[in-house]
C-alpha positions, 0 to 999 in steps of 0.5 A, a space after each residue: 449399422 453405419 447409419 446407426 453409428 452416424 446417428 449416435 455421433 450426431 446425437 452425442 455432438 448435439 448433446 454438448 451445449 458448449 459446442 454452440 454457446 447460448 446465453 444463460 441467465 445468471 442468478 443474483 447469488 451467482 453474480 454476487 459470488 462471481 464479483 467476489 473474485 474481483 479486487 478492486 470492485 468496479 464502480 459499475 458492474 452488472 452480470 445478468 447473463 453468461 456464455 458457456 462454450 468450449 475453449 476452442 470456440 473463443 477468439 481474442 481480437 486485439 485492434 491495431 493501434 492499441 500500443 504495447 500496453 494493449 498488446 500486453 493486456 491481450 497477451 496476459 489474457 491469452 496466457 491465462 486462457 492457454 494455461 487454464 484450458 490448454 487451448 489458444 483463443 482462436 475460435 470463431 463462435 465468441 469473440 473478445 474484442 480489445 481496442 481503444 475507442 477509435 480502433 477499427 473493431 472497437 469503434 464499431 461497437 462503442 457509441 459516441 455517448 459512451 465515448 463521451 462518458 469515458 472522457 468525462 470520468 475521473 482519472 479518465 486515462 485509466 477508465 474503461 468500459 466492458 459490454 456485450 455486443 449481442 451474444 457473440 462478442 464482449 467489448 473491452 475498450 478505453 480512451 487510453 491504453 492504460 484503461 485497456 490494461 485495467 479492462 483486461 485485468 477485470 476480465 482476467 479476474 472474472 475468467 480465472 475461476 471459470 476456465 477449464 479444459 472442458 468449458 469456458 464460462 464468460 460473463 456478459 458483463 456490463 462495466 464502467 469503471 475508473 479509479 478514485 485516486 490517480 496513483 496507488 501503490 507501495 513505496 518500499 517492497 522486496 522481490 520486485 520481479 514478483 511484486 511488480 506484476 502482482 501489484 499490477 494485477 490488483 490495479 495498483 500502478 506505482 512503486 519505487 524502483 528499489 534497484 535504483 543505484 547511483 554509481 560510485 562518484 569520481 571527481 571529474 567524471 560524469 555521474 551515472 545511475 544503474 537501473 532495472 530497465 527490463 522491469 521498468 519496461 515490463 511494468 510500463 506495459 502493465 500500466 504500472 509506474 516503476 519509478 526510479 529515484 534520486 536518493 535523499 541528498 543527505 545520503 549522497 555521501 554513501 556513494 562517495 560524493 564528499 570524498 570526490 568533492 569535499 567542497 560539497 559537504 555541508 559546513 558545520 555540525 548543523 549539517 548533520 541531519 540525525 537518524 530515524 528513531 528506529 535507527 538508534 546508532 550509525 551514520 547521522 548523514 550530512 546534508 550537502 552544500 547545495 549553494 555551491 555552483 558545482 552541485 546543480 551540475 552534478 545533479 544534472 548529470 544524474 538526471 541526464 543519465 536517467 533520461 538517456 536510459 529512457 526514464 520519463 520521470 524521476 522522484 527527487 528526494 530532498 534531505 530528510 530530517 532537520 539539518 543543513 549547511 551552515 554557510 551564509 548563502 544557505 542559512 539565508 533561505 534554508 537547506 530545503 529551499 537551496 536544494 530545491 533550487 539546485 534540483 530545478 536548475 539541473 532539471 531545466 538543463 536536462 529538459 532542453 535535451 529531453 523535453 518529455 522528461 519530468 521530475 517530482 519532489 519528495 518532501 520527507 519527515 521533520 523539516 517542514 518549516 520552509 516547505 511553504 517556500 519550496 512549493 511556492 518556488 516549484 512549477 505547478 506541473 511538478 508533482 509533490 510527494 509527502 512522507 512521514 507526516 502522520 505524527 505532525 498532521 494528526 488532529 485529535 477527533 472522535 471517533 477517529 483522528 483526522 490527518 490535515 495539513 492546511 498548506 498542502 490541503 489548500 494546494 491540493 484543492 487548487 489542483 496541485 498534484 500531491 501524494 502521500 506515502 503514509 497509508 498504514 500498511 503496517 502496524 506502525 503507520 508512522 513511516 519514520 518509526 518502523 520499529 515493530 514487525 507485528 501483524 496487522 490486517 485492518 481494512 478499516 484503518 486503510 480505508 479511513 486513511 485513503 478516504 481522508 486523502 481523497 477528501 483532501 484531494 490528494 492524487 497519490 496514495 502509497 504505503 511502505 514496509 520496513 522489512 523484506 521477509 514474509 511481506 505478503 504474509 504480513 502486509 498482503 491483506 492491507 495491500 489488497 485493501 489499498 488496491 480496493 479502496 484506492 480504486 473504489 472507496 465506497 464500493 464495498 464494506 470492509 466485511 465484503 472486501 474481506 470476503 472477496 480477499 478470502 475468496 481469492 485466497 482460497 478460504 473454504 468459508 470466505 464469509 467467516 473471514 468477513 465476520 473475523 475482519 468485521 470484529 478485528 479490523 476496528 480493534 486493530 485500528 484502535 490498538 495500532 493507530 495510537 502511540 504505538 510502538 513509541 510507548 513501548 520502545 521509548 519507555 513512555 509507560 515506564 516514565 508515566 509510572 515513575 512520575 506518578 502521572 495519571 493515565 488519561 483514557 483517550 490519549 497515547 496508547 489509550 487513545 481509543 479507550 473511553 472507559 476502563 470497561 472498554 478493555 474487556 469489551 475489546 478482549 471479548 470481541 477478540 475472543 469471538 474473532 479467535 473462535 472464528 479464526 481457529 476454524 480456518 485451515 491456515 492459522 495466520 489469522 488466529 495467531 494475529 488475533 492472539 497478538 492483537 488481543 495481547 496488546 489490549 490486555 497489556 494496555 489494560 494492566 498498564 492502565 491499572 498499574 499506572 492509575 493506582 500508582 498515580 492515585 493511591 499512597 499505599 499506606 495500608 496492606 489492602 491497597 498494596 494487595 490491589 497493586 500486587 494483583 495489578 502488577 501480577 496481571 501486568 506480568 502475565 499480560 507481558 508474558 502473553 504478548 511475548 508468547 503470542 508474537 513468538 507463536 505468530 512469527 514461528 508459524 511463518 518460519 524459523 530464526 533468524 527473524 527480522 530484528 524488528 520482531 525482536 524489538 517488539 518482544 524487547 519493548 514489552 519485556 522492558 516495559 513490564 520488567 522496569 515497571 515491576 522493578 520500580 513498583 516492587 522496590 518502592 511501594 510494598 512492605 
């Protein structure tokens, strides 16, 4: 009886294949589905076999010398493994090896040819290699610890859907990977404790430290800053640059600069630098007197405090928008140049004490006239950041506009480090007019802009948001698109990207999300990459009708309509997309479709009304009847737009809503209302 029990136990044990993992073939469809859990998609990826075994039989080995970045990467994998399986990866059957190319264990399995290739790849400090070693090991290696972080992140995404308490499925993946653009990230984002690790998980690697604070300025006391160093260090260990900044120099009055040092206030009304279009009231800000000998000394105090706290690089923001001190010293060379000289003087002082410390210069918004001199006077190893430039860099072209700046593009081609903050994560795109909070999910638009930055040889690509509530819901799709195409521009189509996004988001039928995105991505590109939202918020349509100016298809909000029939074609495509989106359990994409469709319909009737007013005299009742019909269509389109925005936002949560939602509603209501009042009071008998 005892022998029978032993025989049964042995038989049961042998029947569990996971006790002794054997390589299994991975069919092409399974491999494709596996890769749909990856964002971004690696440049070179092959999954032909896998190992299936019990969790307790897996070991994770980290080579000595992998630095704290490698330790964090290993720890994140251990945490995933423990959370999903309930076991520690400390077994003896299959080993995941993480280590730098010269590590004791990793070095045994990496050939000299493979190491040379890693060193030759673009942005090689972030490049990595994953490969199976026989059927008992998977090697994750890189030249630099940052590469180890990204290798572990790829494996993390591959393992997530295939870990359970019963078994582990490990792909014997062959990967060689690197990013197409060096820095990728988001400039302005909320909840940094949540966003920084989330962005790092997508291999985004840059964000502005929103908590950076200049402490109240007191005369005679050294300037200082308060920073979130805990999150800074946590981000650094995940290969993410959570970078602090020195605020726009024309904003320093907010910290008491001119109360403490009135002699540093920019002289004359010309020092007032105005406000953004979206900020219709409030402080206009005053540029400092950067020519004063005291100014670089104060700047050096702040920079020194950054360096003292362990910061390796700070973004220094020049004054934004036109304006400058009217003193003779400044007007001789310009405010931007004088501020740059003061910053460089301060930097040279600090660098003597902290040789590894660096700064970068942030050029913003309108004052571009003397930026040629700013860059010429700036050492070549100082990075240049450019923001709020889409309007002044736009070059009209079909089928899509170009964004070009001959001076910056030439510097970039010569090897200067230049980044843009204008990746269109939100509908507005133009950072200097973040007026309307409305939905946009267009990988087509994000990819187009990133493609242009890469072609221009820019080294950084960032986007921003102008609100803090529901940011992942409104911008999450496009943040993923930036992660995808900033890393691997030509790896996936926009449709395949949307399928991968939907897979990771848990949609029951990800392919349908891909179909939706293929329909709506180009339409949203058309709707928002135009004179949006300026045409609504600043009365451009109202002026067009009142001036009897004929609308021109191909310009303004009509930028991407080539004929009157284009309106109905886009509406029909949106209707097809809506039918797809209405099958999803989550109603977000359906509500978004309704909003975008309503903007197309609004543009259609605005065009019709403006065209009739510009081309007819309405001396007969027949022409008046046609105008009444167009005006009625405009009225219904306006109501539809307002209803769609409210439905979309209500689904995200109750009032109070961010004021930019109400700005969008008001923009449509005012446009329709004023045009209706003007036309009705003038042309109808």
